[in-house]
N, C-alpha and C positions, 0 to 999 in steps of 0.2 A: 753233265752239262756238254752240250755240244759247241766243239770249238767252230769259231767261223772260218769258213775257207777262205784260204790267202787272196790275197787280191793278185789276179792275173792279166789285167788289162791296162796299160800305164802312158797315156797318150800325151804327155809333158815332161820331159828330162831334158837334163843339161849336161854338158861335158866339159872337158878343160879348155875345149877351143872355143867357150864363149865364157860364160861365168861359173861352170861348174867346176869341182874340184878335182873330180877323179878322170883319169885318160879314158877316150873311148872305149879301148878292150877291156879296161878294168870294169867299167861301169856295165858293160855288156856281160860281163863274168858273172857279176853280183845279180843281175837281173836274171841270169839264166839258172844260177844257184838258188835263186829264191822260187823259181818256177814261174816266171812269166810267159805268157804265151803269145803276147802282142805288145809292143812297145813302139813308141814315136821316140826320134832322138829331135830334139825342138830348141837346138840352140839359137841364142840372139843373132841373128842377121848374117849367119854363117851355115854351108850343108858340109862343111869339112869334116865333123866329126862322123855325121851319118854315113858321108863317101869312105872314110877310113875302114867302117864298120863292114861294108857290103864290099870293097875291094879285098877286106881279109877273110872275106865269106863266113863271117861269124855268125849271119843269121839269115833266114830268107827275106828278101825284100818283098813287100806288101805293096810297094808302088814301084818296082821296075828294078830289074836286076837280080841275077841268081843268087843264091847263098845254099849253104851246105843243108839249112834247114829245111829247103824246100823236099827233101824226101821224105820228111814226116817223121824222121827216125826220133825215139824217145832220146832224150837229154841234148839235143841237136842246137836248142835254144831258142828263144822267142823269135818269132816274124819282126821285121823291122819297117816301119815306115818312115819314110825321108819327111823330115819336117822342119820347121823354122819357126822359131818368135819373133816378131817385128815390133819393135816399140814406137808406135806412131804418133806423129804430132796431132792434136786435136783442131788445129786452125780450120778446116774444111768440115769439121762437125758443126761450127758455131756456137757462139758466146751463149744465145738463149738456151740450148739444149742442154750446155753443161753447167749452166749457173746452178749455186746453192751446192756445188759439190767440190769436195774440199780435194786438193792434190795429195793428201797423205791419205786419202782413201783410194787412191791410185787412179780416179778419173783425169789428172792434169794429162795423161797420155793413154792411149787404148791399147793395149798389148792385143795383137793378132798372131793366131797360129796358121802358119800354111801346112795343112796336114797332105801328104801325098804327092808334093811339087815333084818336078820332073827335075833332077839334078844337072841335067844337060840344055836345060834351056838358058840360052845365053842372056837374052833380056833381062830374065830373072836374075842371073848373077850380076850383072851390072846393076840392078837396083840394090842388091845386097851390099856391093862394094861400095854402093854412094851411101849406105846407112852406115858401113864401117869406117869410112872417111870422116862422118859426121861424128862418131863414136871417138875417134882419135883426137878431134878437135876438142871436144868436150873434155876427155880425158884430162888434154893439158891443162887446159882451163881450171880444172878442180885442181890440178897438183900446184899450179901458180897461187891459188887461192890459199892453199894449204901451207907453202912456201912463206907468203905473207905473213901468215900468223903464227910462224916459229915452228911448223909442224912437218919438217921435210920428212917425206916417204918414198922417195924416187929408187932409193937404193932396196926398199924392202917390196917392190912390186913383183909380183910371183913370177917364175921363168921355168916353163914347162918344156918337157924334153921336145913334143909336136908342136911348140908355138900356140900361141894364142891369137885366133882370128878376130876376135871382137869383144876388147878389153873394155871395162866400164865401172860403174861405181860401185859392186861389188870387190873387185879387185883394188879399190883405193880402200873399201872398209877392212880388208884383210891386210892390207899393208899398213893402216893405222893400228891395228892390232899387233901386228908383226914388231912395228916401232915403238911400242908400249904407250901409246896415244890414247887407247879405246881398250875397254875389258873382251869385247865381243864385237862381229860383226854388227849385232844389232845395235850393241851401244854405239858403234861407230856411226852407224845409219842415223839413231837418235840424235845425237851431239852435234854432225857435221853435214852429213849428205842428204838429209831428208829436205825437200821443198820447204825452204824458210831459213835453212840452216846456213852457217858461213861458209860452207865449200860447196853449197849447191848449186848446179849451173843448169840452167833450163835445157831442154832437149830443143835440137832442128835437125829435121831429116823429114823422111818422105810422111806424107798426109796419109790419115787412113784409107779413104777411098782409093788414093794409088795403089797403095798396099794389097787392099782386097784384090783389086780389079788384075793386079801384078800376080797374085797367085791363082785365080781363075785361069790367066792367060798360059801359067806355068802347068795345067792340069791339076792343079790341088783345090782344096777345100779351105775356105776362109772362117776361122771360128775365133769368135772374142772370146778372151781368159780372162780368168779369176774376176770379173767383173760383178761383184757383190752388191757393189752402188748401183746396178743397174735396175735394182727393184725400187730405187726412189726415183728413177728416172727412164720409164721403160720406153720413150720416144726414140731415144737414142739407138734402140734396137730396132725399131722401123725403119730409121733412116740408113742404117746399116745392112738391113735386109733388101732395102732399093738399090744398094751398092753391088750386092752379090753375098752379102754374108750367108755363110752357110750352115753355120755350127754355132754351140752355146756351149762354153765348159759350164757343165753343171754338177758333176761329181768331182771337186777340188779337196785334196788332202786339209783335213782338219775342220772341214766345213760342217755345222750342225745340221742335222736332219730336218730341219724346218727351214732352212735356207735352201738345202737342195730340192727341196720339195717346191719351192717357190720358183727356181730356178728351171727345173722341169717343166713347170707349167707353162711359165714362158717362153721356154722353147718351144713346146707343143702348141701354142698359140698361135707362134710365129713360123711353124713350119721348119723350125730348125734342127739339126742333127744335135743330138745330147753327146757331148764330149765328155772325158774327164782325165786326171791324173794328178800324180805327188808333186809336180813340179820342182822335181828332184835337184839340188844342187850338190848336197854334199857337206854344207857347213854345220849341219846339225844332227848329223849322224851317218851312218851307213844306210845303203840301199834298204835293207831290212827293217831297219827304222821308221824310213819313211813312209812303206808300204804299210807299216802296221794302223797307220792313219788315212788310209786311200781306198776307199771302195769304191771302184767302176763295174757294175754289172757287165760280165759277157758279153751280153747281147749288144752293148754300146760299140764294143768292138766289132762284132759281126755287122751291126748296120752300116760304119763307118765302111770297112772293105767292100760291101754291096755298092756304096755311094761311090766309092774310088772306081770301082769296076764299072760303073754305068756309063754309056758314052755321052 
């Protein structure tokens, strides 16, 4: 029996600078040990993790900045794409297009990846700071709701050595587990933090169009992430393409082949780059465990790099 080749391209990952579990250097070490060749660090609303890796010369930057991997020496580690994930408000998308889609399916907010953004772009940095401020407000409101329910978890919020730039619901979920109020992160979300749950606070922040346009202005490619519901409402893709969307996450960890094929066809029809990744956070195991569920063809990474290199 032929052993399937290890996945080597991962364009969607998170570090502890947002809602991932691992410090950036530790995540990169696991990526290198797995044998990855091209990775994107896409923390929520912050470029801090990607910047740390580039500053430490952990890997060659595929989108700006040198690293020791640029020599191409074996074992140097995967090339790094500077990225970000922006959880956008759908107010500008319109109720008509979003009608019939449940928040629990992920349609209440659109997650836009910015791949290859310039980490030195000041305007983009200000937009991300605006997002982080909205996150801080939302987190405090969630904590207040939990306090009112007698589920105080403030003392159980994570404290990581490098600090957390963008704290959100996953941190509340982990605090609920640590305080003994939930059995797992999934349990905490299901009981308290999902839309309709007693501690759920709606998101307020950057709209989808503004996020896409900001990514383009920062020399990146805007990609709609993990939107399986899009097959039920493809007109959303048409609107986002009009706004400058350049890619669609097609190869997502754990998706069945039938859904991947449908998403790939949708991307082809709209002229969008197909991207993919593990969306690794670390709550469900190490990086190798996530990669066992992730299959991103090598040509996906090659086409992305070609697009980023184009003027």
